[in-house]
N, C-alpha and C positions, 0 to 999 in steps of 0.2 A: 504494500500500500504506500502511496506517495505521502510524504510528510509535508505539512503546511508550513510555509515560511511565515514567520511572525513579524519580520521587520517591515514589510509593506503595510501591514495592518497598523503598526505603531506609527508609521509615517502618515497614514490616513488620519488616524485619531489626533495626532499632534497638529496636522494641518487644519482639520475641522475646528478643533478647540482653539487654535491660535486665531483663525479667521473670525470665529464667533466672538472671541474675547476682544478683538479690535473693532467690533461693531459691524461686521459684514452680515448681510442677510444669510439665511440658511442655505439657499442655492449657491451663493457665492462662496460660503464657507466650505460647502461640499466640493466645489471646484478647486479650492485651495488644497483640500485634502487629497483630491485626485492628483494634483500637481506634486504633493508630497510623496504619494505612492510612486509616481513616475521618477522622481528624483532618487528615491531609495532603490528602486529597481535598476536605475542607471548606475548608481554608485556601487551596488553589489555585483553587477555583471561586468563592470570594466576590469580589464587586466592591466596593471600598471607596468608590467615588464615590456620593454621595447622589443620590437621584432628584430631578429638577427639580420644584419646586413648581408647583401649578396657579395660574396668574396670571389673576385675574378682571378683566374689563374693567369699568371704571366709566364710567357715562354721566351726563352732566349732565341732570337732569330739571327741567323747568319745572313749576310747579304746574298741575295739571289736564291735563298731557300724557297721551297715550295710554298710555304705560307705567305711569304712576302710577294711572290708573283701572283698568288691568288688574291691577296688583298688589293694589289694594284689593278688586277683585272676587274674586280668588283667596283673600283673607283673610276673606271674608265668612262662610263657613260652615265650621266645623271638622268633625271626624269625628263628633262626638256631636250634631250639629244645632245647636250654639251658635256664636255669632260668636267670632272671635279677638280677642285683646287689642288688636291694632292698630286694628281697626274700632271697638272701644269707646273707645279713646283719641281717635280722630278724631271720633267722635260727641260726646264730651265737649267737645272743642275747638270744634266747630261750635256746640254748645249754649251754651258760655260766651260766644262772640261774639254769638249771637242774643239771649241774655238780657241781655247788657251793653247792647245797643241799646235794651232796654226798661228799663234801670236796675236790673237785678237780678243777683244771683249765683246759682250753682247751688243753694246752701243756702237761698236765699230764694224759690225758684221753685216750691215744692210746690203752692201754691194755684193758680198759673197753669198749670202743665203737667199736674197731676193725679198721683195716687199711682203709677200704673203707670210713667209716663214718669219720674217722680222717682226711683223705685227703680232704674230702668235707668241713669239719669244719675249716681246716687250710689253705685252698686255698686263695692265696693273689693276684693272677694274672690270666690272660686269659690262657686257655679257662675256662669259668664258668662251673659249674657242670651241668649235665643233670638232667632232672626231675626225672629219676629213681634213681640217686644218692641222691637227696634231699629226695625222698620218703623213701629210705633205711635208711638214717640218721634219719629221723623222727621216723621210726619204732624202731630203736635202742634206741633213746632217750625216746620214749614212754615205751619201755620194761624195762628201768632203774627204773621206778617208781618215784613217787614224793619225796620220802624221802630215806635217807641212809639206807641200809640194815645192820642190826647188827647181828653178829653171835650169834647163840643160843647155849645152852649147848651140844646138840647132834650133832652139826656141828663143825668140827675142824676149827681153824682160817686160816689154810693154804689151804683150799679148794678153787677151782677156782671160785665158784659162790659167795664167800663172799667178802665184801668190807671192807678194813681197813680204819679207820679214819686217 
């Protein structure tokens, strides 16, 4: 058999008696008693211990590891068809390294990489570039090659394909 809880009844009695003692009408005193019951039920049912926090596991990631590639792939395209900020930061980092090998900075590379890739690499605010812009920029950076091109004896120094240090 279920045991009756006595605390809500005491809260009701105290509320009714208090309301009547302050000069409230009987229906108003009954409402104050019901408010006392609600307060007692609320206080007896609340648990004061905080919920345990969610503890995330941290993994050591090596550069180029499978998880890093997966995270970068997820960040490639946002909802509006544009790349995320993480991809743009990574693209700029790769471009800085590649252009440094050719003796240039991002600001000096417009003639070398072309206007579309230059706009992608120097973009500082919204809207972020599209995936096609990033792909074009990657193709341009890949076509530069890993090292600076040095002019040969049969190629004049002022030819458009040669890079000056």
